[in-house]
N, C-alpha and C positions, 0 to 999 in steps of 0.2 A: 539525305542526311548522314548517311553512311559514308558516301564519297566526300562530302564535305569535312567528315571528321577525318578520313584518312588523309585530306590534303590541308589539315590543321586550320580549318575555318571554323569548326563547331568543337568546342571544348569537351572533354570526357563526362563533365558533370551534365552538359546538355545531351550529350549522347547517350548516357546512362537513363537519364530521365526520359527519353523518347520512347523507351520501352515499357514504361508505366503510365505515360501521360499521354492520351490519344488527342486530347485538343493542341497539344504541342506539334504534333504531327500535321495535323490540320491546318494550324497555323504556318506551319514551315513552307508548306505549298505556295502562300502566299508571301514569302520573304521578299525584303527588298535589299538591294545592294548598297553598302556606304563605301565608298572610294577613300583611300588614304592619301591626301594630296601630294606628299610627301614622298610617296612610294608609289608609283604607278601600277604597281603590281600587287601592292596589298588591297584586298577587300575584305568587309566584315559584312556579315547578315543580319539584319534585324527583322523580328518578326514579333508577334503580339499574340500569345495564347488566348488571351481574353476575348479577343476580336473574332476567334473561331468558335466561341462556344455555341452561338446559333446553328453553325452548319454542322457543328460536331452533333447536337441535339436531333437534327433532321437525320444525319447518319445513323444514329442510333435508332431513331423511330422508324428507319427503313430496315433495319436489321433485327429489332429485336420486340417481343409483344410488351406492352406496358399495361397498366391498369389506370381506370378513373380512380377517384376518391372513395367510390363504394366498391371497389375490387373488381368491377366490370373491365374484362380484358379490351384493350385495343391493339388490333391486329396492325402490323406496318401498312397493310393495303388501306387501312382507316387513317392512317397518319401522313401517308406521303401519296401525292397525286402520280398518276402516269406520266403528266407533263414534268413534275418536279423529279421524278425519277430519270426522265430521258434528258433533262438538263444535267443533272449530274454525270451521267455516263457521258454525255458531249464534252462537258469540262474537263473530264480527266482524259478522254481521248484527245482534245487539244492540247493539255499539257504534256502527254507522252509524246505526241507529235514533234511539239516545240523543243523537248528534252532530245530526242532522237536527231533532230536537225543540227542542234548546237553542238551536240556531242561528235556528230561526223563531221562537220566543218572543222571544229577546233581540235578534233582527237584528244579532249580531256572530259572527265567525268565531274558530275555534279554542279555547282555553281561556279566552280571555274571553267566550266563550260561555256559560261554567259559573259564570261569575263576577259577571254583573251583577246 
């Protein structure tokens, strides 16, 4: 999102919100590109923070202790299985590899690396 802000794809309001709204950052990972047909070089990014809420809850459960209604603690190891954690790590590794490949090929950063 920082690179997209630098490249005028993300507004200042979105950029500022990203520092407070973690679900926005989670949703941004799954963003879609919308091409402006009149200007082949113009692209906008669409994302839906509401669609990332379940993924965000899983992330939070993996990082923090929560509690049941009777205040009994729920540890991350009770909320997220090893398989879930491995899947999250694999997804991040895949995304980082794709980003690295596109940035090396296009010599651009952020979403523009995928649109050259």
